[in-house]
C-alpha positions in Angstrom: -4.5 19.0 -33.5 -5.9 17.9 -30.1 -8.6 20.0 -28.1 -7.9 18.3 -24.9 -7.2 20.3 -22.0 -4.3 20.1 -20.5 -3.8 19.6 -16.7 -1.7 22.4 -14.5 1.8 20.7 -13.8 2.4 19.3 -10.2 3.6 21.5 -7.7 7.1 20.4 -5.9 5.0 19.5 -2.7 2.4 17.4 -5.2 5.7 15.6 -6.5 6.9 14.5 -3.1 4.2 13.1 -1.9 3.9 11.0 -4.8 7.8 9.9 -4.7 7.4 8.9 -0.8 4.2 6.8 -2.4 6.2 5.0 -4.8 9.1 4.9 -2.1 6.7 3.0 0.4 5.7 0.4 -2.9 9.4 0.0 -3.9 9.7 -2.6 -0.5 8.6 -6.2 -1.5 7.9 -7.0 1.8 5.2 -4.6 1.9 3.7 -5.3 -1.5 3.6 -8.7 0.0 1.5 -7.1 2.9 -0.8 -5.5 0.8 -1.1 -8.3 -1.3 -2.3 -10.1 2.1 -4.2 -8.1 3.2 -6.2 -6.3 0.0 -9.2 -9.1 0.4 -10.0 -8.6 3.8 -8.2 -7.4 6.9 -6.0 -9.4 8.8 -4.0 -9.5 12.6 -0.6 -8.9 12.6 -0.3 -12.8 13.3 -2.5 -13.5 10.6 -0.3 -11.1 8.2 3.0 -12.6 9.7 1.6 -16.3 8.8 0.9 -14.9 5.1 4.3 -13.5 4.4 6.4 -15.2 6.4 8.2 -12.8 8.0 9.1 -12.2 11.5 6.4 -10.4 13.4 8.7 -7.5 13.9 9.6 -7.0 10.4 6.2 -6.7 9.6 5.3 -4.6 12.6 7.7 -2.1 11.0 6.4 -1.9 7.8 2.6 -1.8 9.0 3.4 1.3 10.7 4.8 2.8 8.0 1.9 2.2 5.6 -0.6 3.1 8.1 1.1 6.5 8.7 1.1 6.7 5.2 -2.7 6.4 4.9 -2.3 3.5 2.9 -3.4 0.9 5.0 -6.3 1.4 8.0 -6.2 -0.3 11.7 -9.1 -1.4 12.9 -9.4 -2.7 16.6 -11.6 -5.5 17.9 -11.0 -5.9 21.5 -7.7 -7.3 21.8 -7.2 -7.2 18.3 -6.0 -4.6 15.5 -6.7 -5.9 12.2 -5.0 -3.9 9.1 -7.0 -3.7 5.8 -6.5 -1.7 2.4 -7.6 2.3 2.9 -5.9 3.3 -0.3 -7.6 1.2 -3.5 -5.5 3.0 -5.5 -2.8 1.4 -4.4 -4.1 -2.4 -5.4 -5.5 -1.0 -8.9 -1.6 0.1 -9.3 0.4 -2.8 -8.1 -2.4 -4.5 -10.8 -1.9 -1.7 -13.8 1.7 -2.6 -13.4 1.5 -6.1 -13.2 -0.6 -6.3 -16.3 2.0 -4.3 -18.1 4.7 -6.7 -17.0 2.6 -9.6 -18.9 2.4 -8.0 -22.3 
């Protein structure tokens, strides 16, 4: 018999928060943006070049990712850099990728 201690069940609020995160990550363009900024923060112009998307589309997705706390914004004079704030998201993507490769 296992002596592992069971974790308490998640509350409805916690489940909703997790579902919101997965909905955000369910959009391929957002994953492409995360991939672009996972190593080093980039400006919107650099993200547009890396993803091939329009500036308006990238800006819309950046706003959602930043509002969720997945990305962080950092101003440097006139430029704003976007980088990963929640490293666990990158690890989650890597875990899914590894599972798909099996």
